[in-house]
KEBASE-599485 format. One record per residue (C-alpha): residue number from 1; x, y, z. Coordinates in Angstrom, 2 decimals. Example, Ala and Ser with C-alpha at 12.3 -4.5 7.8 and 13.67 -1.06 7.14 Angstrom:
2
<1,<12.30,-4.50,7.80>>
<2,<13.67,-1.06,7.14>>
END
This chain:
186
<1,<137.13,-14.72,59.24>>
<2,<140.33,-15.99,61.41>>
<3,<140.21,-19.26,63.40>>
<4,<140.00,-17.29,66.49>>
<5,<137.40,-15.01,65.40>>
<6,<135.18,-18.51,64.64>>
<7,<136.20,-19.93,67.49>>
<8,<134.72,-17.31,69.51>>
<9,<131.86,-16.85,67.46>>
<10,<131.06,-20.52,68.12>>
<11,<131.88,-20.37,72.22>>
<12,<129.43,-17.39,72.13>>
<13,<126.80,-18.88,70.39>>
<14,<126.29,-20.78,73.88>>
<15,<125.62,-24.44,71.56>>
<16,<129.13,-26.83,71.78>>
<17,<127.06,-28.76,73.79>>
<18,<125.09,-29.93,70.99>>
<19,<128.43,-30.86,68.54>>
<20,<128.67,-34.58,70.27>>
<21,<125.28,-35.09,68.81>>
<22,<126.22,-34.98,65.38>>
<23,<129.46,-32.74,64.65>>
<24,<129.48,-32.67,60.70>>
<25,<125.66,-31.21,61.05>>
<26,<126.85,-28.92,63.41>>
<27,<129.25,-27.25,61.56>>
<28,<127.36,-27.24,58.31>>
<29,<124.42,-25.23,60.06>>
<30,<127.44,-23.06,62.08>>
<31,<128.67,-21.97,58.70>>
<32,<125.35,-21.39,57.09>>
<33,<124.52,-19.23,59.68>>
<34,<128.14,-17.61,60.05>>
<35,<127.52,-16.69,55.99>>
<36,<124.12,-15.30,56.40>>
<37,<125.27,-13.17,59.35>>
<38,<128.51,-11.66,57.35>>
<39,<126.06,-11.18,54.25>>
<40,<123.49,-9.01,56.22>>
<41,<126.32,-7.17,57.52>>
<42,<127.60,-6.39,54.10>>
<43,<124.16,-5.55,52.81>>
<44,<123.33,-3.17,56.34>>
<45,<126.19,-1.06,55.23>>
<46,<126.23,-1.02,51.45>>
<47,<126.89,2.22,50.28>>
<48,<126.23,3.29,45.76>>
<49,<127.97,6.18,44.75>>
<50,<127.66,8.36,41.57>>
<51,<130.79,7.41,39.24>>
<52,<131.30,9.98,36.46>>
<53,<130.09,8.84,33.17>>
<54,<128.86,5.47,34.47>>
<55,<125.08,5.36,33.81>>
<56,<122.86,3.74,31.71>>
<57,<122.21,5.34,28.69>>
<58,<118.79,5.36,26.61>>
<59,<120.82,4.04,23.75>>
<60,<121.32,0.62,25.32>>
<61,<117.76,0.17,25.02>>
<62,<118.00,0.86,20.96>>
<63,<121.15,-1.03,20.56>>
<64,<120.19,-4.45,22.33>>
<65,<117.50,-6.37,20.61>>
<66,<114.43,-8.08,22.87>>
<67,<114.11,-11.62,22.59>>
<68,<111.40,-14.00,23.59>>
<69,<108.79,-16.57,23.29>>
<70,<105.87,-15.55,21.59>>
<71,<104.24,-17.14,23.66>>
<72,<105.35,-15.18,26.78>>
<73,<105.11,-11.60,24.91>>
<74,<102.25,-9.24,25.70>>
<75,<101.09,-6.20,23.20>>
<76,<101.78,-3.15,24.94>>
<77,<100.68,0.90,23.39>>
<78,<102.68,2.76,26.86>>
<79,<106.34,0.99,26.02>>
<80,<109.00,1.71,23.57>>
<81,<108.30,-1.80,22.35>>
<82,<105.30,-3.24,21.18>>
<83,<105.80,-6.19,23.29>>
<84,<107.05,-7.17,25.77>>
<85,<107.92,-10.64,27.90>>
<86,<106.67,-11.23,31.47>>
<87,<107.87,-14.01,33.48>>
<88,<104.75,-14.77,35.21>>
<89,<101.33,-14.38,35.72>>
<90,<101.97,-11.64,38.36>>
<91,<104.18,-9.91,35.70>>
<92,<101.38,-9.93,32.52>>
<93,<98.53,-8.89,34.66>>
<94,<101.06,-6.44,35.59>>
<95,<101.57,-4.89,32.32>>
<96,<97.89,-5.25,31.43>>
<97,<96.48,-2.67,33.97>>
<98,<99.43,-0.36,33.32>>
<99,<99.35,-0.51,29.99>>
<100,<95.42,0.84,30.47>>
<101,<95.78,3.47,33.22>>
<102,<95.76,6.73,32.16>>
<103,<98.23,8.27,34.24>>
<104,<100.93,5.81,33.36>>
<105,<102.72,7.65,30.03>>
<106,<105.45,5.07,29.72>>
<107,<106.82,1.55,31.16>>
<108,<109.48,-0.75,29.97>>
<109,<109.94,-4.25,31.36>>
<110,<113.94,-4.11,32.34>>
<111,<115.86,-5.99,29.72>>
<112,<118.11,-9.37,31.70>>
<113,<121.17,-6.65,30.67>>
<114,<119.81,-4.05,32.65>>
<115,<122.06,-5.11,36.34>>
<116,<122.70,-3.66,39.45>>
<117,<126.04,-5.13,40.85>>
<118,<125.35,-6.45,44.32>>
<119,<127.45,-8.55,46.90>>
<120,<125.56,-11.16,46.66>>
<121,<125.11,-11.01,42.45>>
<122,<123.51,-8.96,40.01>>
<123,<120.44,-7.61,40.57>>
<124,<117.64,-6.79,37.28>>
<125,<114.89,-5.05,38.61>>
<126,<111.60,-5.52,36.60>>
<127,<110.15,-2.07,35.35>>
<128,<110.92,1.59,34.84>>
<129,<107.71,3.42,35.10>>
<130,<106.95,7.08,33.94>>
<131,<103.58,8.38,35.83>>
<132,<101.79,11.07,35.70>>
<133,<101.56,12.75,39.40>>
<134,<98.21,14.37,40.27>>
<135,<100.49,17.64,40.82>>
<136,<100.90,17.43,36.85>>
<137,<105.02,16.20,37.86>>
<138,<106.44,13.34,36.18>>
<139,<108.25,10.42,38.11>>
<140,<110.29,7.58,37.22>>
<141,<109.66,4.29,39.06>>
<142,<112.15,1.76,39.19>>
<143,<109.59,-1.60,40.61>>
<144,<111.77,-4.67,42.11>>
<145,<110.62,-8.24,41.65>>
<146,<106.52,-8.05,41.02>>
<147,<106.02,-11.08,42.97>>
<148,<102.79,-12.03,45.20>>
<149,<104.57,-11.20,48.57>>
<150,<106.44,-8.85,50.09>>
<151,<107.53,-11.06,53.34>>
<152,<110.86,-11.44,52.88>>
<153,<110.21,-15.45,54.38>>
<154,<108.09,-16.33,51.58>>
<155,<110.57,-14.65,48.59>>
<156,<113.69,-17.30,47.68>>
<157,<116.80,-16.64,49.05>>
<158,<118.70,-13.58,48.30>>
<159,<115.93,-11.88,46.11>>
<160,<115.16,-9.97,49.50>>
<161,<118.74,-8.38,49.89>>
<162,<118.61,-7.99,46.43>>
<163,<115.74,-5.91,46.46>>
<164,<117.66,-3.82,49.60>>
<165,<120.79,-3.20,47.53>>
<166,<118.79,-2.27,44.55>>
<167,<116.81,0.32,47.03>>
<168,<120.43,1.74,48.00>>
<169,<121.67,2.01,44.58>>
<170,<118.74,4.14,43.28>>
<171,<118.36,6.06,46.38>>
<172,<121.79,7.74,45.43>>
<173,<120.66,8.03,41.96>>
<174,<117.62,10.43,43.17>>
<175,<115.18,7.54,41.59>>
<176,<112.22,6.49,43.51>>
<177,<112.66,2.87,43.87>>
<178,<109.32,0.85,44.82>>
<179,<108.99,-3.24,45.72>>
<180,<105.16,-3.38,44.75>>
<181,<103.15,-6.38,44.44>>
<182,<100.40,-5.31,42.06>>
<183,<99.99,-2.39,39.86>>
<184,<97.49,-0.62,42.30>>
<185,<100.58,0.51,44.70>>
<186,<102.21,2.44,41.89>>
END
């Protein structure tokens, strides 16, 4: 931003009278508010496009080895792997329930290298799921962070924005994307 733009933002904030109280704190908070607004502007206007030949291939899952701590591995039957690595109790419960459901045909905990580029850094969705719908048609869902909440303010900084970017990215690919807290939402 130019100096004149920054000055205009400060003037229009109507808070210049607070500067003499603690100038450094005022500037720090102003910079933080401006950066947050700029990031939100970028995310609100984000648009992903398909680029010929730039899709993830199934071979990547076969070539890359899954490594994890034994204490964080859960044996499963409906995955391309014999076990999945979970990062939290919420993820462990999510996988256990998916593995037992009749309508879930296949699921995978997406590896760390499977990322979507966003303006605020790489985003790694948690799950790819194939579910048999009531009409017999199979659908692919990508589920975002399996946290205990969907509330923006209760998520870590940036997670909510990455979820928004993930939703925009997968919409272009015609892949259904769902932010779920529990496996019952799938």
